[in-house]
C-alpha positions, 0 to 999 in steps of 0.5 A: 643200238642205244640211241633210240632207247635213251629217251625211254630209259631216262623217262623210266627213271622219273625224269621230266620231259624238260630234264630229259631234253636238257640231258639229251642236249648235253651230248651234242654240246659236249661233242661241239666243244670237245671234237676240236680239242680231241682232234688236236690231241690226236695230232700231238700224241698220235692216233693209236694212243688217242684212239685207245683212250677214246674207245676205252673211256667211251666203253666206260660211259656205256658201262655207266649207262648200263648200271644207271638206275638214277638220272645222275648216273645217266647224266654222268655216262652221257658226259663221258660219251659226249667228251670222248666218243670221237672214234670215227673222226680219229679213225678218218684222220688215221686213214688219211695218214695211212693212204695216199691222197689219190686213194683217200676219197675211196677209202674214206667212202668205204669207211663211211659205208661201213659206218652207215651199215651200223646205223641201219643194223643198230636200231633194229637190234636196239628195237629187239632189246626193247621187248626184253626185260632189262633190255636197255641194260643188256644193250648198253653192256653189249655196246661197252663190250664192243668198244673194248673189243675195238680197243683190243683190235687197235692194240694188236694191229700193226702200226706205221702211221708216223712215217706215213704221216711225215711223208704225206706232211712233206708233200702237203707243206709244198702243196698250196701257198694258201696253207703253207704257214699252217702246214709249216706250223704243223711240221714244227709241232712235230719236232716239239712232239718228239721232245714231248715223247722223250720227256721224263716228267709226266707233268712236263709232258702234259704241259707240252701236249696242252701247249701244242694243242692250244697252238694248233687250235690257234693256227686253225682259227687264223688259217684261210680255211673258212670257206671249206668249213662254211661250205660244210656248214651250209650243206649240213644244214641243207640236208638237215632241213630236208629231213627235218619234217620229212615224215610230217610233210609227206603225210600232209602233202600226199597222205603217206602213212608213217610206215611207208616213210620209215621204209623210204628212209631205210631205202635212202640209207641203204643207197647211201651205203652203196654210194660209199662202195662205188666212189672209185669209178666216180673219182676215176671219171673225174680224174681224182678232182675232188673239187669238181665232184663236190661242186657237181654233187652239190648242184645236183643235190640242190636241184633234187631238193627243189624238185622234192619241194615242188613234187606233185606226186609221191613218185617224184619224191621217191626219185629225188630221195634215190639220187639225193641219198647217193649224192649226200654220201659222195659230197660228205666224202669230198668235203672231208678230202678237201679239208685234208688236202688244203689243211695238210695231213699233219693236222688231219685230226684237228681239221676233222675235229673242227669239221665235226664242230661245224656239223654240230652247230648245224644240228643246233641251227637247223631245227630252229630254221626248220620250225620258222620255215614250216610256219609258212609251208610244209615245203618251207624247210627244204626250200630254205635248204635249197637256198643255202645250198645255192650259197654254198655253190657260189662260195665254191665257184668264187674260191675255185682258183684255190682248189684248182691250184692245190690240185695241180700241185698235188698231181705234179708231186704224184 
């Protein structure tokens, strides 16, 4: 609801284009640095309290946005949102605690579908508010109210995450020798966590929590999960390059009007939502082998992006968009499942936080690469993305034994 209106509002407050750009980048920079820390924090203190804190502080950020009559207050509001708006990551970590590994891709896929509906409906509602006097402030207050409503739901719903997390963690500790040490450290941290919860001194408890967070961050830095995050980075940049000059390229290559491009993007987003709802038959077809689903979806995505780059008519573009939107949702869900499978559920918040940071780096790198590639051809960015997708596919093939060994042990435990 609010994002499409941000640039218009800050310009109305008298900010120069350069200052508006700097403040706009502030959110992404803060998300990059805070996502891993907040994810670790949710592992240490529990999903419920971390989710409540993030929701309420995000609500405060949108409330400040709703009363922002100066650029300074606008910037402060974006600081709160940039640091604490990790509700989707913590919710995914919570889902991984509450469901079995076999059902995790299906549940996360449905969760992503629900989130994508917000990205379809929200801009429409925000566009309606732009036509009203003071519409930006109304939209901001409504956003803050929705966050407070969500906080109420988190507070009243029943919770059993700790027991589920512990049982899943015991399975993950024995799941793969590559991540034994990482999972063992997470289980050891659970004992320290219980000490933290029983501490009478708030200051002592805060110090212990901080130490646990830093220890977990060190553990992920030293773990052998670099290939998973590299695959996520490469595929994220690939999709960002594909969409970077989508409208401009269609206009230059086929004379398509911006209105048609908007319809095409909305059509793709709708298909992405539907993809999250049909993951169940796909996972059954592949016998819950997430690695194979990810590999095949990446190969098909690379092929479709290449087809889009070489397209001679608009119908080829529509064909590639149709299946690419579907495959992107499937691949995003599978890479999250692989992160959690190899890293262990005890550190799911941290793993998802690191994944968000990796994606944030991709959002910084992709526009630069797209600008350079577009100097050579309108098809330069997607062609470069196709090359990066090939690298990701090679990384998956080279590391196949790790993923297959992990899956075999998981099937035995199930």
